[in-house]
C-alpha positions as MATLAB code, in Angstrom:
seq = 'XXXXXXXXXXXXXXXXXXXXXXXXXXXXXXXXXXXXXXXXXXXXXXXXXXXXXXXXXXXXXXXXXXXXXXXXXXXXXXXXXXXXXXXXXXXXXXXXXXXXXXXXXXXXXXXXXXXXXXXXXXXXXXXXXXXXXXXXXXXXXXXXXXXXXXXX';
ca = [
     -16.998  -25.594  -27.252;
     -17.441  -22.304  -29.233;
     -17.078  -19.092  -27.092;
     -20.477  -16.931  -26.079;
     -20.723  -13.873  -27.262;
     -21.076  -10.800  -24.828;
     -24.548  -10.811  -25.957;
     -25.468  -14.306  -24.931;
     -23.617  -13.851  -21.573;
     -26.074  -10.593  -21.196;
     -28.825  -12.160  -22.398;
     -28.759  -15.369  -20.197;
     -27.485  -13.373  -17.032;
     -31.188  -11.596  -17.010;
     -32.541  -14.843  -15.861;
     -34.752  -14.547  -12.566;
     -32.931  -17.396  -10.795;
     -30.605  -16.527   -8.369;
     -28.154  -19.250   -6.330;
     -28.060  -19.497   -2.860;
     -25.063  -17.792   -1.270;
     -24.838  -20.893    0.693;
     -24.515  -23.340   -2.295;
     -22.025  -20.876   -3.734;
     -19.987  -21.147   -1.217;
     -19.940  -24.800   -0.887;
     -19.631  -25.371   -4.057;
     -16.322  -22.590   -4.259;
     -14.983  -22.687   -1.332;
     -15.346  -26.404   -0.320;
     -16.422  -29.067   -2.899;
     -13.740  -27.769   -5.087;
     -11.089  -27.450   -2.832;
     -11.299  -30.780   -1.283;
     -11.456  -32.366   -4.812;
      -8.666  -30.268   -6.338;
      -6.294  -30.306   -3.115;
      -3.120  -28.284   -2.983;
      -3.662  -27.669   -7.010;
      -6.911  -25.814   -6.315;
      -4.784  -22.410   -6.913;
      -3.228  -23.051   -9.854;
      -6.246  -25.129  -11.291;
      -8.450  -22.270  -10.116;
      -6.510  -19.726  -12.045;
      -6.724  -21.573  -15.272;
     -10.286  -22.280  -15.086;
     -10.760  -18.575  -14.637;
      -8.650  -17.714  -17.884;
     -10.983  -20.593  -19.488;
     -14.414  -18.794  -18.821;
     -12.755  -15.807  -19.962;
     -12.034  -16.961  -23.354;
     -15.354  -18.187  -23.341;
     -17.447  -14.870  -22.061;
     -14.945  -12.425  -24.569;
     -15.112   -8.820  -23.056;
     -14.532   -5.926  -24.603;
     -13.854   -3.213  -21.921;
     -12.938   -3.061  -18.170;
     -16.678   -1.963  -17.927;
     -17.657   -5.477  -19.070;
     -15.149   -6.967  -17.003;
     -16.907   -5.460  -14.039;
     -20.714   -6.125  -15.203;
     -19.614   -9.928  -15.613;
     -18.125   -9.626  -12.031;
     -21.224   -8.372  -10.655;
     -23.631  -10.731  -12.679;
     -21.301  -13.811  -11.405;
     -21.603  -12.765   -8.032;
     -17.823  -12.281   -7.636;
     -18.277   -8.702   -6.244;
     -18.066   -5.104   -7.280;
     -14.802   -4.544   -9.636;
     -13.273   -1.110   -9.778;
     -10.214    0.470  -11.783;
      -8.114    2.069   -9.108;
      -5.145    3.116  -11.095;
      -3.429    2.252  -14.771;
      -0.596    2.742  -16.105;
       1.185    1.607  -19.934;
       2.642   -1.587  -18.047;
       0.301   -2.528  -15.446;
      -3.334   -1.611  -13.805;
      -4.371   -1.815  -10.219;
      -8.254   -3.409   -9.827;
     -10.225   -3.549   -6.251;
     -12.709   -5.992   -5.666;
     -15.386   -5.393   -2.907;
     -18.833   -6.473   -2.002;
     -20.808   -8.417    0.311;
     -19.691  -11.834   -0.895;
     -16.369  -10.868   -0.655;
     -16.777   -9.726    2.989;
     -18.365  -12.824    3.696;
     -15.303  -15.069    2.021;
     -12.509  -12.756    3.813;
     -14.522  -13.377    7.209;
     -15.120  -17.407    6.850;
     -12.187  -18.641    5.531;
      -8.328  -18.402    6.353;
      -7.091  -18.233    3.297;
      -9.591  -17.728    0.467;
      -8.628  -17.919   -2.947;
      -9.302  -15.511   -5.654;
      -7.363  -17.221   -8.188;
     -10.348  -17.486  -10.352;
     -11.186  -14.093  -10.606;
      -7.395  -13.321  -11.395;
      -7.227  -15.867  -14.511;
     -10.459  -14.489  -15.684;
      -9.063  -10.620  -15.223;
      -6.092  -11.845  -17.026;
      -7.388  -13.538  -19.743;
      -9.560  -10.567  -20.558;
      -7.055   -8.159  -20.200;
      -4.589  -10.188  -22.435;
      -7.603  -10.402  -25.401;
      -8.366   -6.758  -25.023;
      -4.870   -5.534  -25.323;
      -3.245   -8.555  -27.207;
      -0.262   -9.028  -25.338;
       1.143  -11.228  -22.776;
      -0.745  -10.365  -19.379;
      -0.775  -11.898  -15.512;
      -2.527  -11.054  -12.696;
      -1.910  -12.108   -8.790;
      -4.261  -10.880   -6.150;
      -3.319   -9.190   -2.481;
      -5.885   -9.756    0.226;
      -6.766   -6.681    2.406;
      -8.324   -8.442    5.008;
      -8.994   -5.514    7.421;
      -9.769   -3.385    4.546;
     -12.801   -6.180    3.390;
     -11.332   -6.273   -0.030;
      -9.035   -7.546   -2.536;
      -6.684   -5.845   -5.094;
      -6.000   -7.585   -8.389;
      -2.563   -6.284   -9.958;
      -2.396   -7.126  -13.628;
       0.539   -6.624  -15.788;
       1.384   -6.914  -19.738;
       4.749   -6.842  -21.542;
       4.718   -4.388  -24.510;
       7.453   -6.206  -26.157;
       5.398   -9.596  -25.515;
       2.243   -9.889  -28.087;
      -0.123  -12.907  -27.812;
       0.885  -15.236  -30.650;
      -2.209  -16.623  -32.458;
];
């Protein structure tokens, strides 16, 4: 499958068709975990990385826009240094998933972020999430290794 360009993503994202929240929840939080079982988190992370390769983005702002268009929530950079960054995910969908599920998974989003940042920095990158249920948000900690460039 040929990766879509950022322009393709933006063009396709402007459709008037909206997926009802309930349909999204059925797939994301009930059907997929039922099919994947104990492997849901690991597979979701790698699927997120695959989605990121399909929709390569050039900046943190584009990543945030993608999150909004994909109905994943509102993503914002909280802090960054030379080896890592911390992002915050909020919004109605995030609050609902945190309320409706004892252990909601945000591994899809973590994999997506890791792959996007890896592509932008050309350094091996990983991301993990920290769920803050009481604050109704999720934090993503993204780390890259300055001594470990991506091998082409």
